[in-house]
Structure formats: C-alpha cells, structure tokens
C-alpha positions in Angstrom: -30.6 42.7 38.4 -28.8 40.8 41.2 -30.1 38.1 38.5 -28.8 39.0 36.1 -24.9 40.2 37.2 -25.0 36.7 38.1 -26.4 35.7 35.1 -23.3 37.9 33.8 -20.8 36.4 35.9 -21.4 33.4 34.8 -21.1 34.1 30.5 -17.5 35.6 31.2 -16.8 32.4 33.5 -17.5 30.2 30.7 -15.5 32.5 27.9 -12.6 32.1 30.9 -12.9 28.0 30.9 -13.4 27.6 27.2 -9.7 30.2 26.6 -8.0 28.2 28.9 -9.0 24.9 27.8 -8.2 26.6 24.2 -5.0 27.8 25.4 -4.1 23.2 27.0 -5.7 21.5 24.3 -2.9 18.9 23.9 -0.2 17.4 25.6 3.5 17.5 24.5 5.6 13.8 25.4 9.3 13.3 25.1 10.8 10.2 25.1 14.5 8.7 24.8 14.6 5.3 24.1 17.8 2.8 23.5 17.8 0.9 20.7 14.4 0.0 18.1 14.8 -1.0 14.1 11.0 -1.4 13.6 7.8 1.0 14.0 4.3 -0.6 14.9 1.9 2.1 15.1 -2.1 2.1 15.7 -5.0 4.4 16.3 -5.0 7.6 14.5 -1.9 8.5 14.8 0.2 11.0 12.3 3.9 9.7 12.1 6.4 11.8 11.0 9.9 10.2 10.7 12.8 10.9 10.8 16.8 10.4 10.3 18.4 11.4 14.4 19.2 9.7 18.1 16.5 7.6 18.9 13.5 9.5 20.4 9.8 9.9 20.5 7.8 13.4 20.1 3.6 12.6 21.0 1.4 15.6 20.1 -2.2 14.9 21.9 -5.1 15.8 23.3 -4.9 16.0 27.0 -7.8 14.1 28.4 -5.7 11.8 25.5 -2.5 12.2 26.8 -3.1 9.4 30.2 -3.9 7.0 28.2 -1.0 7.5 25.4 0.8 3.9 25.9 4.8 4.2 24.1 8.2 1.6 24.2 10.3 -0.9 23.4 9.7 -4.2 23.2 12.2 -6.4 21.5 13.4 -3.7 19.3 10.1 -2.3 18.0 8.9 1.1 19.3 4.8 1.0 20.0 3.0 3.7 19.9 -1.0 3.3 20.4 -3.7 4.6 22.1 -5.2 2.9 24.8 -9.0 2.6 24.2 -10.2 0.1 26.8 -8.5 2.3 28.9 -10.7 5.6 27.9 -13.7 7.0 30.1 -16.7 6.9 29.1 -16.8 10.7 28.7 -13.4 11.4 26.8 -14.6 8.8 23.8 -18.0 11.0 23.6 -16.6 13.6 23.0 -15.2 12.7 20.5 -17.9 11.0 19.1 -20.8 12.1 16.3 -20.5 14.1 13.3 -19.9 17.4 14.4 -17.4 16.3 17.3 -13.8 17.4 16.7 -11.1 14.4 15.4 -8.8 14.2 18.0 -5.1 15.8 18.4 -2.3 12.9 17.7 0.6 13.6 15.9 4.2 11.7 16.8 7.8 12.7 15.6 9.6 9.4 15.2 13.2 9.7 15.4 15.6 6.3 13.9 19.1 6.1 12.5 18.1 2.5 10.7 14.7 1.1 9.8 13.5 -2.5 9.3 9.9 -3.0 9.6 6.9 -0.3 9.7 3.4 -2.2 11.0 0.8 0.1 11.0 -2.7 -0.3 12.2 -6.2 1.7 12.9 -5.7 4.9 11.2 -2.5 5.8 11.5 -0.3 7.3 9.2 3.3 7.9 8.3 5.6 10.3 6.6 9.2 10.3 6.5 11.2 12.3 5.7 14.3 11.3 4.7 15.6 7.7 2.9 16.6 4.4 5.1 18.9 2.5 3.3 18.9 -1.7 5.4 19.7 -4.8 4.4 15.9 -6.0 4.6 12.5 -4.1 4.8 9.1 -5.2 5.6 6.1 -3.0 5.4 2.4 -4.2 6.6 -0.2 -2.1 6.8 -4.3 -2.6 7.5 -7.3 -1.3 8.5 -7.5 2.2 7.3 -3.2 3.0 7.3 -2.1 5.3 5.1 2.1 5.7 4.0 2.1 8.8 2.8 5.6 9.4 2.0 8.5 6.6 2.1 11.9 6.3 0.2 13.6 2.8 0.9 17.1 1.2 -0.9 16.6 -2.3 0.6 18.1 -5.8 -0.5 15.1 -7.6 -0.5 11.5 -6.4 0.1 8.4 -7.0 1.5 5.1 -5.1 1.2 1.4 -6.3 2.3 -1.3 -4.5 2.2 -5.2 -5.3 4.0 -8.2 -4.7 4.0 -8.5 -0.2 3.7 -4.8 0.7 3.4 -3.3 2.5 1.0 0.6 3.4 1.3 2.9 5.3 -2.2 6.7 4.5 -1.5 10.1 3.9 -2.8 11.7 1.0 -2.9 14.6 0.1 -4.9 15.9 -3.3 -3.7 19.2 -5.6 -5.6 17.2 -8.2 -4.7 13.2 -9.1 -4.8 10.8 -6.7 -3.8 7.5 -8.8 -3.4 3.8 -6.6 -2.8 0.6 -8.5 -1.3 -2.4 -6.1 -1.6 -6.0 -7.8 -0.3 -9.9 -6.4 0.3 -9.2 -2.6 -2.0 -5.9 -1.4 -0.9 -3.7 0.1 -3.0 -0.7 0.2 -3.5 1.9 2.9 -5.8 5.5 2.6 -6.0 8.4 3.8 -8.2 12.2 2.1 -7.4 13.9 -0.3 -9.5 14.2 -4.5 -8.2 15.8 -7.4 -9.4 12.7 -9.6 -9.4 9.4 -8.2 -8.5 6.6 -10.2 -7.5 2.9 -9.0 -7.0 -0.5 -11.2 -5.0 -3.2 -9.0 -5.3 -6.8 -9.7 -4.7 -10.1 -8.0 -3.7 -10.9 -5.4 -5.2 -7.3 -3.7 -5.2 -5.0 -2.3 -6.4 -1.1 -1.9 -7.5 0.8 0.5 -10.0 4.6 -0.3 -10.6 6.9 1.9 -12.6 10.1 1.5 -12.9 13.5 -0.6 -13.4 12.8 -4.9 -13.5 16.1 -6.5 -14.6 15.3 -10.3 -14.4 11.7 -11.4 -14.0 8.3 -9.9 -13.6 5.4 -12.4 -11.9 2.1 -11.3 -11.9 -1.0 -13.0 -10.3 -4.3 -11.1 -9.8 -7.3 -12.8 -8.8 -11.2 -10.7 -7.7 -11.2 -7.6 -9.2 -8.2 -6.3 -8.7 -6.4 -4.0 -10.9 -2.2 -3.9 -11.4 0.2 -2.3 -13.8 2.7 -2.5 -14.1 5.7 -0.3 -16.6 9.3 -1.7 -16.5 11.4 -4.3 -18.8 12.3 -7.5 -17.0 13.6 -9.6 -19.1 10.5 -12.3 -18.5 6.9 -12.4 -17.7 4.9 -14.3 -16.2 1.3 -13.3 -15.6 -1.6 -15.6 -13.1 -4.7 -13.4 -13.5 -8.1 -14.7 -11.9 -12.2 -14.3 -11.9 -12.9 -10.0 -12.9 -9.1 -8.9 -12.2 -7.2 -6.1 -14.7 -3.1 -6.4 -15.5 -1.7 -4.0 -17.6 2.2 -3.8 -18.3 4.1 -1.3 -20.3 8.2 -2.0 -21.7 9.8 -4.3 -23.5 9.8 -8.0 -22.1 12.2 -11.4 -23.1 8.6 -14.2 -23.0 5.7 -14.1 -21.7 3.8 -16.9 -20.2 0.8 -15.8 -19.3 -2.6 -18.2 -17.6 -6.1 -16.8 -17.2 -10.3 -17.6 -16.3 -12.5 -16.1 -15.2 -13.3 -12.8 -16.9 -9.9 -12.0 -16.0 -8.2 -10.0 -18.8 -4.2 -8.6 -19.9 -3.5 -6.0 -21.5 0.3 -6.3 -22.7 0.1 -4.5 -26.4 2.4 -2.2 -24.8 4.9 -4.1 -23.5 6.9 -6.0 -27.0 7.5 -9.6 -26.9 10.1 -12.5 -28.2 8.2 -15.2 -27.4 4.5 -15.9 -26.0 2.2 -19.0 -24.1 -0.6 -18.3 -23.6 -3.7 -20.7 -21.7 -6.5 -18.9 -21.7 -9.7 -20.5 -20.3 -13.5 -17.5 -20.4 -11.0 -14.3 -20.4 -8.7 -11.9 -22.9 -5.2 -11.8 -23.0 -3.6 -8.8 -26.4 -0.2 -8.6 -26.6 3.0 -7.9 -28.9 5.6 -10.2 -30.6 7.6 -10.8 -32.9 8.6 -14.6 -31.9 7.0 -18.0 -31.7 3.2 -17.5 -30.1 1.8 -21.0 -27.8 -2.1 -20.7 -27.9 -4.0 -23.0 -25.4 -7.1 -21.4 -25.2 -10.8 -23.5 -24.8 -13.6 -22.4 -23.6 -14.0 -18.8 -24.2 -10.3 -18.0 -24.6 -9.5 -14.4 -26.0 -6.2 -14.0 -27.5 -5.7 -10.8 -29.3 -2.1 -10.2 -31.0 -0.3 -7.3 -33.0 2.8 -8.9 -35.5 3.9 -11.3 -37.2 4.7 -14.8 -35.0 5.4 -18.0 -35.5 2.1 -19.7 -34.7 2.2 -23.2 -32.2 -1.2 -24.6 -31.8 -1.7 -26.3 -28.6 -5.7 -26.3 -29.4 -8.2 -23.5 -29.6 -11.7 -25.2 -29.1 -14.9 -23.0 -28.8 -12.0 -19.9 -28.8 -10.7 -16.7 -30.9 -7.6 -16.9 -32.0 -7.5 -12.9 -33.9 -5.0 -9.7 -35.1 -5.3 -6.6 -31.7 -7.7 -4.7 -34.9 -10.7 -7.4 -34.1 -10.2 -7.3 -30.4 -14.1 -5.3 -29.7 
C-alpha cells in the first residue's frame, strides 16, 4: 500500500508539473527603443509589423527567452535567437519529428520603414501601408513575407534560396526585382520602370502599371510573368527559362538562347526586333518585324508585319498557327 501511495503521489505531482509548465510555457519580452528605420530578423520569428511608436513585444517559449537578442544598431532593429548559446538540453526539446514548434512571435511598432531583411525561416505580416523615399527588401533561406504594402520612389527586392514574398508596391520611379534559387515573388502595384532578373528555378509574377520601360532578364529554369502596359519591352532570356507577357506595348527587343521561351502573344506590339538561337518566341504585332534567327531559333507571329530579315539560318519564322 505504501509503495502504491508513493506511486500515485508521483503521478499527481507529475500532472501538476505539466499543468504548471503549460500555463507558464511562454514569456513576454517588451522593449522600447529609439528610432529605427529598418528591420533585420533571423531564426524562426513570426513578425507582425504595425505603425506606432518605436517598440517591440516578443512572445517566446520560456526556455528560449534568455537567448533572444533584440537591439537597435545604426537605425536598424535586430531580432534573432542566439542559436550558438542554446544549451544542448534546450535544443533537444525541439528536435525530432514529433517535437513541438517553438513559439517565437514578435510585434514590431514603427512609424516609418526603409528596409527589411529576413533570414532563416522568419516571416513578416504588415497590418499597415508604409510610405517612404526608398525601400529595400532582402530575403534568404526560407524567409517569407506574407503581406507588405509600400508606397515609395524606388524599390529594390532580392530573394534567394527558398524565400517567398507577396507584396504590394507602388513606385514613382523604378522597381528592381531579383530572384535566385527556388525563391518565389508575387507583386501587384505600379512603377515608372520595372526591371527583373531571375535565375535558378525561381519565379516572378508582376501585375499592375508600368509607364515606361520593362526589362526582363531570365536564366536557369526560372519563370517570369508580367501583366502590364509599358511603352518599351526588352527581354534577355537564356537556358530553359520561361517568360510570359500580357498587356500592350510599343516596342519589343528580345534576345534568347538555349531552349528559352517567350510567350508575348498576349501583349500586342507595334515593332519587334528578335535575335534568337536555339530558343522560341511567340509575338503579336502590326508594324516592323526585324529578325536574326540562327541555330534553331524559332519565331512565331500574329498579325501582318512588315518583315526586315537580317538572317535566318536553320531556323523558323512562321505564323503562330504553325507553332507546336
């Protein structure tokens, strides 16, 4: 009986401890900071960004709290978890297939924003629109921007590795987009000029207004889709990349090599200049079509253009109805 009593007592104590742990499993950290204009977040923090006086409220699992680093340096707010200092027993808590995901949330308040850098598996959701002179966004690893809307003069966005972002950007000047690895970028908005550069197996999707120039550079097996109506379009494509354009424009200059493909049949042009080798393009136009096709270049067209032939060597120039 005595043995049974202590056994039952041990179970009750264990249940009590589990209940206590459940009620005190997270810890809140609150910081008031001086002015910061950019945000740099690493690790697995889920960040909610809102307009307000400068400050940060962090909610994390209690065992992780002593290892959270939050500070302002050079007008930039840094939030990260010091992985190197984590004791082995704490690391073990979050390892394994059935291990719980740690609670790592941050609410960031700032009235202004000029740059965001995310790495690790950090994510960001902005509840308010931000207005600024210039804006920079840099994502790497598996970082993600779920919602972010900005109004700016010039914007530069760079995604690497497995990063992804869904953005709303309105720029009076240029928007520059760069994707690498298997990153994915989705943007709605507008700009005076839009420049894209994609490589690896990354993807870019843009829908909105482009007033002047659209410049697309694609490589690897990347995919680019643009719905807009600029004046002028330039496409430089290589490898097995794919570019899809919809809208309307005045002129198109396209250069392509190595199995790349441009489908611009949904963006009517006045004049088109094409220089293709071992790749394919489909266009729609009603003005001049100047072509330089060599080594298996294929150009298919809609409309009744005026042909200006530079050279066609072991290549194809034909109506789009003949495209396979």
